[in-house]
N, C-alpha and C positions, 0 to 999 in steps of 0.2 A: 511414420511417426517415431521411427527408431533414431533416426537422425536429429529430429527435433528433441528428444529426451536427451541426447549426448550433448547438443547444444545448450540446452536449458542447463543440464548440470554442471557443464563448464563455466557458465556464466555465475552459478549459485557458488559454486566451490571458490570461485575467485572470490566473489563477496566476501564468504567465510573467512578466508584467508588473511583478508585486509580489515575485516572487521572491526577488531579491537585495536588495531594500531593507529588509528586517530583519535582514541580517546585520551584527553589529558591525564597528566600525573595529578592524582588527588592524594593530599597530606593525609598521611597515617591517622592523624587526628580524627578524620573524617572517613576512616575507612569503610564503615557501613554502606556509605553512599556508593564508594567503588563496587562493593561487593553486590549492591541491590543492581546495579544498571547492568555489570556482566552477568549476573543471572538471567536476566530477561533477554538479554543479547545472545546468549550461549544456548538458549532453550531450543535453538532450532528454528525450523518455520520454511514455508516456500521459498521466502525471500522475492516473492514476484515483482515489489516495486524497484529494487535496486536491478533485476533482472531485466526488467524494461527499460530502464535507463541506460544500462550497458549497451543493451541491444538496439534501443532506438539511436544512441550515439555512433554505433557501428554503421547502422543501416545510412544513416546521413554522411558517412565516410569519415567518421572521426576516430579516435584513438581510445580503447576501451580503458586503458591505463589512466589517460589523463582524466577521464570519467571517474574514476573510481573514489575520490573523495565525496563527489557527488551522490554517488550510488550508495556509499554508506551513511551518509548524512541522511538521505531520504529512510533508510532502514531504521535509523535512531529515531526520527521523528513517528514511523511507523511503529515503532516499538514503545515509544512513550505513550502513544495514543492508547495501546493495548493496557499498558500498565494502569491508567487511569480508567480507563473503560471497565476492567474488572473491580475496580475500588467498592466498598461497599456504598458508598454514596452515590453510585453510579447501577452498574449491571451486577454486582455484588456476585461475581463469579469466583470460584476455588480452583479450577483448574483452566489452564493454558498450554497449549503445545505440549500436552501430555504431564506437565509437570504443575505443582501447586503454584498458584498465582502469587506475584511479586508480594504482595499486601499479607498474603498467609504465611511468608516465610520472614517478612522482615518487618511486619506491621503497617499500618495504614499510614503513618507520618513519613516515614522512610520510602515507603513505596512513592508516595506522592513527590517527594524530593528528587527520588532515582528518575521518573518520568520527567521532572523538571529540568534534571542535569541532562538528559539525552537530548532535550529538545534545544536547550543552550548549545550544546556539544555540538549540534547538527550544524547550526550558523558558523559556530567556531571554526568547525572543520573546513567548511566552503570558503568563509572569509580567507583563511590562511591560505588555503589555495589560491585565491584571487592573489594577494600579495606578491606571488610568484610571477606574476605576468603583467606588471606595471609597463613593462618595456614592450609589450605586444599589445596595441590597442584592439586588434581584431579579437583575441583571444580572450582579452580583458571583458570586452562587451560581451561575448558568448556566455563568459562566466556570470556577469550580473544578470542577463537576461535569466538564464538558468536558476540563479540564486532567487530572483525575483517570482519567478513561476511558482517554484517550491513554497516560497514565504506565502503567496497570494492563495494559493489553493489548501494549504494547510491550517490556514488561519480563519478570521471571522467571516471570511466570504466563501469558505469552502468547508474543511472538515470539522472546525470546531460549529460551525453555524448547524451542519447536519446533526452533529451529536446534540446539541441543544432541541432542536425539533424533534429528534428521535425518542430524547426522554419525556419531552413534554406532550407527545403524540399517545403515550401508555394509557390504556384504560378509554382512548378517545377513537369514535368512529372516524377516521380521518379520510379525506378522499383519495384517488388513485393519483392525483396532481399532487398532494403534499407526500404521499409514499414516495414518489418519484423523485420529489425534491429531497427528501431524506436519502434515497439510494445515490442519487448524484453527487451529494455534499460529503455525507458521511463517509463513503467507500469508493465512489468515483474520482473526488476531487484529488485525491493523492495518486492515485492511477495516472489520471491525466497528467499531473505535476510530472510524475517520473518519465511519460514519455516525452512530454514538450521540452523538460531540461536536458533529456538526452538529445534530443535534436538540435536544440539550441547548441550545446557542447559539440554536436558533430559538425555544425554549419548548413543545417536543412535550409532549403528554400522554402518560400510563403505557402507553395502548392504543396510540398511535402508537409509541412506544419498543419496545414489545414486539414488535410488528408487522414494524417495520423491523429490529428486531435479528435475527428468524429470516430474513427477506429477506437481508441482509447475510452472515449465516452461511453460508446455501447458495449465495451469489453465491461467498464466498472459498473454497469446496470446490469448486465449478463451474470458478472461474478457475484453481485450483492443477491439475485434473486436465486441463483446457484446455492447460495450459502444459507439463506431462510428455508429453502428446500430440504437441505441436509439436516437443519435444526429440526425438521419435522420428521424425517425418515431415515436420518444418517446414524451411524454406529458412533458411540461417544471414544470407545477405545480407538477406532480407526481415525477420527476426526483429532484428537488431542484435547477434546473440550465437552464440555456437557452439552447434551442436546435436550431439546424440549422445553428450553429457557425462555424462549420467545414469546410461547402459548404461556407458562407459568407467569411472567411478568406482564402479559397482556399486552405485548407489544403489536405495533401496527405494521403489518409484513403484507406483500403482495400475496403471500400464501392465505393469512389470516382473513385476507379481504375479498379475493377472487377464488381461493382455492389449489388444491393441488395440480388439477390437469391444466387450468387456464396459467398457473405459474410456470408449468413445463411449456406450455405454448409460447409464452412471451419468453421463455430462456432462449427459445429456439429461433424467437424474431430478433430478438437482440443481438444473437449470436449470426445470424445472416447478414444482419444489416453491419455489425464490425467488418466481416467477412469481404460485403461489398465494397466499403469504403478505401480499401487498398488493393482489390483486384486488379488495378491499371499497374502494377508495380509487379505483377506476374509473379514467377518464381524469386524473385530477389525479396520477397515480402512473405516466404514461405513460414518463416519461424513465427510471425506474427497470426497468419491464418493459424497454424497448427495450436498456437497456445490458445486462441480462444477456443478452438474444436474442443481441445484437451480439457480445459477450464470448465467447460459446459457439462462433459460428462464425469466430472471427478467425482471421488466418492470420500475425499478429504480434503 
């Protein structure tokens, strides 16, 4: 696992180095917007989605440097979703990544607009990169495919739909099918988008795209169940966010529906399925195998 951690940190550090570089200049008259956007971006985090995008691009034979605008864009989208998710009208959280949530510092209105700004900046960043490749049809097609998969999975057929169902399921005795639908969309969709976008940018063939998509789908499911388990038994000081919030808000999760032991078994099942999806790539997929195994055992 040592080599995995070194590789992960290398990807994450690279993302952190460039993360603010693609933000547009904002007029000083709207300086609070600039401060609010940077506040949440600089709060830290695992950078899981951009790391996945860069790793998938490299796995498919692409250049991580060329994929960096898309890696940063998907982190902008993820961060915007966290800002909005924390708002009083949604989950009403006051701690994120070990710091006060955006609306606690800047107020609800500016936090909402900071999320909007990050979402729009994500697409501005990707489109600006597309402009640089009009003379190369192959690279342009790869970038269009990458942008489309990010837009689709982040929108009303993915993450946004999952967030709606998650809120509407509060205080409801939802089915396991509904719980899985929420997990697939609210959490899994952007993870799948990161992997598929990276593969498109790297020039992956159809077989690799299919196998890695299956891997990403199971990774997303495993990640969310692990997150729900941590909300039940984790330490808030380690996690950087409040725990016990799912139970307090009567959110429907696999843990609340099936219990802790069954959730742990399901986590192991999804993890094993993710590993099985990429076993044909042997050591070439070691990073992705170690990633899903590490996330299943995470304590934060």
